[in-house]
C-alpha positions as CSV (number, residue, x, y, z in Angstrom):
1,X,47.1,19.3,-81.2
2,X,50.6,20.3,-80.5
3,X,53.5,19.2,-82.6
4,X,54.5,16.6,-80.0
5,X,51.2,14.7,-80.7
6,X,49.3,15.6,-77.4
7,X,46.0,17.4,-77.3
8,X,45.6,20.9,-75.9
9,X,43.7,21.0,-72.6
10,X,41.6,24.0,-72.9
11,X,40.3,23.4,-69.3
12,X,43.7,23.3,-67.7
13,X,44.4,25.2,-64.5
14,X,46.8,27.7,-66.2
15,X,45.4,27.6,-69.7
16,X,47.8,28.0,-72.6
17,X,49.7,30.7,-70.9
18,X,50.6,28.3,-68.0
19,X,52.0,25.5,-70.0
20,X,55.8,25.3,-69.8
21,X,55.9,22.9,-72.7
22,X,54.8,25.5,-75.2
23,X,58.2,26.8,-76.0
24,X,58.7,29.7,-78.5
25,X,59.8,28.9,-82.0
26,X,63.1,30.8,-81.4
27,X,64.0,28.4,-78.7
28,X,63.3,25.5,-80.9
29,X,65.4,27.0,-83.7
30,X,68.4,27.3,-81.3
31,X,68.1,23.7,-80.0
32,X,70.7,21.2,-80.8
33,X,70.6,19.4,-84.0
34,X,69.8,16.2,-82.2
35,X,66.6,17.7,-80.8
36,X,65.3,18.5,-84.2
37,X,66.1,15.1,-85.6
38,X,63.4,12.6,-86.0
39,X,65.0,10.4,-83.2
40,X,64.6,13.3,-80.8
41,X,61.1,13.8,-81.8
42,X,60.3,10.2,-81.2
43,X,62.0,10.2,-77.8
44,X,60.1,13.3,-76.8
45,X,56.8,11.6,-77.7
46,X,57.8,8.5,-75.9
47,X,58.6,10.4,-72.7
48,X,55.3,12.2,-73.0
49,X,53.4,9.0,-73.2
50,X,55.3,7.3,-70.4
51,X,55.2,10.3,-68.0
52,X,52.4,12.6,-69.0
53,X,52.8,14.6,-65.8
54,X,56.3,15.4,-66.7
55,X,55.2,16.8,-70.0
56,X,52.6,19.0,-68.2
57,X,54.3,21.0,-65.4
58,X,51.0,22.6,-64.3
59,X,49.4,19.2,-63.5
60,X,52.6,18.0,-62.0
61,X,52.4,20.6,-59.3
62,X,48.7,19.7,-58.6
63,X,49.5,15.9,-58.4
64,X,52.4,16.5,-56.1
65,X,50.2,18.6,-53.7
66,X,47.5,16.0,-53.8
67,X,50.0,13.2,-53.0
68,X,51.4,15.2,-50.1
69,X,48.0,15.6,-48.6
70,X,47.3,11.9,-48.9
71,X,50.6,11.0,-47.3
72,X,49.9,13.4,-44.5
73,X,46.5,11.6,-43.9
74,X,48.1,8.2,-43.9
75,X,50.8,9.4,-41.5
76,X,48.1,10.8,-39.2
77,X,46.1,7.6,-39.4
78,X,49.2,5.5,-38.6
79,X,50.1,7.8,-35.7
80,X,46.6,7.3,-34.2
81,X,46.8,3.6,-34.6
82,X,50.2,3.6,-33.0
83,X,48.9,5.8,-30.1
84,X,46.1,3.4,-29.4
85,X,48.4,0.4,-29.6
86,X,50.6,2.1,-27.1
87,X,47.7,2.4,-24.7
88,X,46.8,6.1,-25.2
89,X,43.3,6.8,-24.0
90,X,41.1,9.2,-26.1
91,X,40.0,12.4,-24.5
92,X,36.8,12.3,-22.3
93,X,34.9,14.6,-24.6
94,X,35.6,12.3,-27.6
95,X,34.8,9.1,-25.5
96,X,31.5,10.6,-24.4
97,X,30.5,11.6,-27.9
98,X,31.4,8.1,-29.3
99,X,29.5,6.4,-26.5
100,X,26.5,8.7,-27.1
101,X,26.5,7.9,-30.8
102,X,26.9,4.2,-30.1
103,X,23.9,4.3,-27.7
104,X,21.7,6.0,-30.3
105,X,22.8,3.5,-33.0
106,X,22.0,0.6,-30.6
107,X,18.6,2.0,-29.8
108,X,17.8,2.4,-33.5
109,X,18.7,-1.2,-34.1
110,X,17.0,-2.7,-31.1
111,X,13.4,-3.9,-31.6
112,X,12.6,-3.7,-27.9
113,X,13.2,-0.1,-27.4
114,X,13.0,1.3,-23.9
115,X,10.7,4.2,-23.3
116,X,12.4,7.6,-23.2
117,X,9.6,9.1,-21.1
118,X,10.8,10.3,-17.7
119,X,10.0,8.0,-14.8
120,X,6.8,8.9,-13.0
121,X,7.4,10.3,-9.6
122,X,4.7,9.9,-6.9
123,X,2.8,13.0,-6.3
124,X,2.2,14.4,-2.9
125,X,-1.5,14.4,-3.5
126,X,-1.5,10.7,-4.7
127,X,-1.9,8.3,-1.9
128,X,0.7,5.5,-1.6
129,X,-0.3,2.0,-2.8
130,X,1.3,0.3,0.1
131,X,-0.5,0.5,3.4
132,X,0.9,3.1,5.9
133,X,2.8,1.9,8.9
134,X,0.7,4.1,11.2
135,X,-2.7,3.0,9.9
136,X,-5.0,2.1,12.7
137,X,-6.5,-1.4,12.6
138,X,-10.1,-1.6,11.9
139,X,-12.2,-2.1,15.1
140,X,-13.5,-5.5,15.6
141,X,-17.3,-5.9,15.2
142,X,-19.0,-6.3,18.6
143,X,-20.4,-9.8,19.1
144,X,-24.2,-10.1,18.9
145,X,-25.6,-10.7,22.4
146,X,-26.8,-14.3,22.8
147,X,-30.6,-14.5,22.9
148,X,-31.7,-16.2,26.1
149,X,-34.5,-18.6,25.4
150,X,-37.2,-18.9,28.1
151,X,-37.1,-22.1,30.1
152,X,-38.9,-23.7,33.0
153,X,-42.3,-22.5,31.8
154,X,-41.4,-18.8,31.8
155,X,-42.4,-16.3,29.2
156,X,-40.0,-13.8,27.6
157,X,-40.8,-11.0,30.1
158,X,-40.2,-13.3,33.1
159,X,-37.0,-14.5,31.5
160,X,-35.8,-11.0,31.0
161,X,-36.4,-10.1,34.7
162,X,-34.5,-13.3,35.7
163,X,-31.6,-12.1,33.6
164,X,-31.5,-8.8,35.4
165,X,-31.3,-10.6,38.7
166,X,-28.4,-12.8,37.5
167,X,-26.5,-9.8,36.1
168,X,-26.9,-7.8,39.3
169,X,-25.6,-10.7,41.4
170,X,-22.6,-11.2,39.1
171,X,-21.7,-7.5,39.5
172,X,-21.6,-8.1,43.2
173,X,-19.5,-11.2,42.8
174,X,-22.2,-13.4,44.4
175,X,-21.6,-17.2,43.8
176,X,-24.1,-19.3,41.7
177,X,-25.9,-20.6,44.8
178,X,-26.9,-17.0,45.8
179,X,-28.2,-16.4,42.2
180,X,-30.4,-19.5,42.4
181,X,-31.8,-18.4,45.8
182,X,-32.6,-15.0,44.5
183,X,-34.4,-16.2,41.4
184,X,-36.4,-18.8,43.4
185,X,-37.4,-16.1,45.9
186,X,-38.6,-13.8,43.1
187,X,-40.6,-16.7,41.5
188,X,-42.5,-17.1,44.8
189,X,-43.0,-13.4,45.6
190,X,-43.9,-11.9,42.2
191,X,-43.8,-14.7,39.6
192,X,-40.8,-12.8,38.2
193,X,-43.0,-9.7,37.3
194,X,-42.1,-6.2,38.4
195,X,-45.1,-5.3,40.6
196,X,-46.4,-1.8,41.4
197,X,-48.8,-1.3,44.4
198,X,-52.3,-0.2,44.4
199,X,-51.8,1.2,47.9
200,X,-48.9,3.3,46.7
201,X,-50.0,5.2,43.6
202,X,-46.5,6.6,43.3
203,X,-45.2,3.1,42.4
204,X,-47.3,3.2,39.3
205,X,-45.3,6.1,37.9
206,X,-42.4,3.7,37.2
207,X,-42.1,0.9,34.7
208,X,-44.1,-2.1,35.9
209,X,-45.8,-5.2,34.6
210,X,-48.5,-5.8,37.2
211,X,-50.2,-4.2,40.2
212,X,-50.6,-5.8,43.6
213,X,-52.5,-5.0,46.8
214,X,-50.3,-6.7,49.5
215,X,-49.9,-3.7,51.7
216,X,-47.1,-1.4,50.3
217,X,-45.0,-4.3,48.9
218,X,-43.5,-3.5,45.4
219,X,-41.0,-4.8,42.9
220,X,-39.7,-8.3,42.1
221,X,-39.1,-9.2,45.7
222,X,-42.2,-7.5,47.2
223,X,-40.1,-5.4,49.5
224,X,-41.8,-2.7,51.6
225,X,-40.6,0.9,51.7
226,X,-42.1,1.1,55.2
227,X,-39.8,-1.7,56.4
228,X,-36.7,0.2,55.4
229,X,-35.8,-1.6,52.2
230,X,-35.6,1.7,50.3
231,X,-37.6,4.3,48.5
232,X,-40.5,3.4,46.2
233,X,-38.4,4.6,43.2
234,X,-35.4,2.4,44.2
235,X,-37.5,-0.7,44.9
236,X,-39.2,-0.4,41.5
237,X,-35.7,-0.8,39.9
238,X,-35.0,-4.6,39.4
239,X,-31.2,-4.1,39.8
240,X,-31.5,-2.2,43.1
241,X,-34.1,-4.6,44.5
242,X,-31.8,-7.6,43.7
243,X,-28.7,-6.1,45.3
244,X,-30.8,-5.2,48.4
245,X,-31.9,-8.8,48.7
246,X,-28.5,-10.3,48.1
247,X,-26.8,-7.9,50.6
248,X,-29.2,-9.1,53.3
249,X,-28.6,-12.7,52.3
250,X,-24.8,-12.4,52.6
251,X,-25.3,-11.1,56.2
252,X,-26.8,-14.5,57.2
253,X,-24.0,-16.7,58.7
254,X,-23.4,-19.9,56.6
255,X,-26.2,-19.0,54.1
256,X,-24.5,-21.1,51.3
257,X,-24.9,-24.3,53.4
258,X,-28.5,-23.6,54.3
259,X,-31.5,-25.1,52.4
260,X,-32.8,-22.7,49.8
261,X,-36.1,-22.2,51.6
262,X,-34.4,-21.5,54.9
263,X,-32.0,-19.0,53.4
264,X,-34.8,-17.2,51.5
265,X,-37.1,-17.1,54.6
266,X,-34.3,-15.7,56.7
267,X,-34.3,-12.6,54.4
268,X,-38.0,-12.3,53.5
269,X,-39.7,-13.4,56.8
270,X,-42.7,-14.6,54.9
271,X,-45.9,-16.1,56.3
272,X,-45.3,-19.1,54.1
273,X,-41.6,-20.1,54.8
274,X,-41.7,-23.4,53.0
275,X,-43.1,-22.1,49.7
276,X,-39.7,-21.2,48.3
277,X,-38.5,-24.8,48.1
278,X,-40.9,-25.6,45.2
279,X,-39.1,-23.2,42.9
280,X,-35.5,-24.5,43.4
281,X,-35.3,-26.8,40.3
282,X,-36.8,-24.2,38.1
283,X,-34.5,-21.5,39.4
284,X,-31.5,-23.8,38.7
285,X,-32.6,-24.3,35.1
286,X,-33.1,-20.5,34.5
287,X,-29.7,-19.6,36.0
288,X,-28.0,-22.3,33.9
289,X,-29.6,-21.0,30.7
290,X,-28.6,-17.4,31.5
291,X,-25.0,-18.2,32.4
292,X,-24.7,-20.4,29.3
C-alpha cells in the first residue's frame, strides 16, 4: 500500500517503474506546505477515490485507447445505418453471401427439406415413358371366316364346292341369278362332287371326290375336254370349271329372264333338259347361306 491509501498493482502494464504517481521523496520534500498538510493528503485521497484513472496514468492511457476504439465502432455502425437509410445497396458479393447463409439457415429450420440430389436426367439408353409420335399402330386382328353351315340336305363337302362356285362367280361380277343357275346345274350334273373319269385316267391324278364313267366328262359340271371346254387339268379345278360355265351362260341373250332350266340347258345341251328345274329352290337356299 502506498502512502495515499491505494494498493500497488503488481500486475499493471508498466509495473512499478511505469507508475507516474510514485514520486521520489525529494519531490515530495520540495512540495508546497499545503501539499504536506493533512488537508492536502485528504484531498489527494478523495481525488484518487473519485477518479481512479487519473491517479493511475498507465491505465488512463489504456482506457482512452479502448474508448476510442469503441467510439470508432459506433461511428462505423451509425454510418452503415445511415447509408442503408439513404438507399445504398450492399455490394453483390455481400448480398450473395447473405442470401446463401439465409438459405442454409432456412433449410436447417424447415422440416420439409427438399432433396439436394441432382435431378435425374433421362438416359439415352432408357426408353421414354410417353409413347413415341412415330410408333406404328398395332395391326388389327383378321376376322375369323364365318363357318358356312350346310343347308338343303347337303353335306360339308358339297357345301364347300358350292362355296367355290359362288366365289368364282362373284370374282366375275355375275349377278345372283347366275350364281343360282350355276349351283343348280352342278347339283344335277355331279351332285356337287368333283368327279374324275374312269375313261380318262389322267383326271384321277388331280384332287377329286368321286369317279364317273360318262364318256370323258369330268369335274363339277361334267364338261368334256373333247368338246373344247379345256384340258383335263383345267376342268378338274372347280374355279376354272365354274368360270367356263358362266362365261358360256353370259353369251346367251336374255339369260337372266329365262327359266332356270332353259338357261342351264342352253349351256349344257343335256339329254334331260327339264331335270335342272327341280334343284332351283335348293340352289336359292345354298346361295343365300353362302352370301349371308
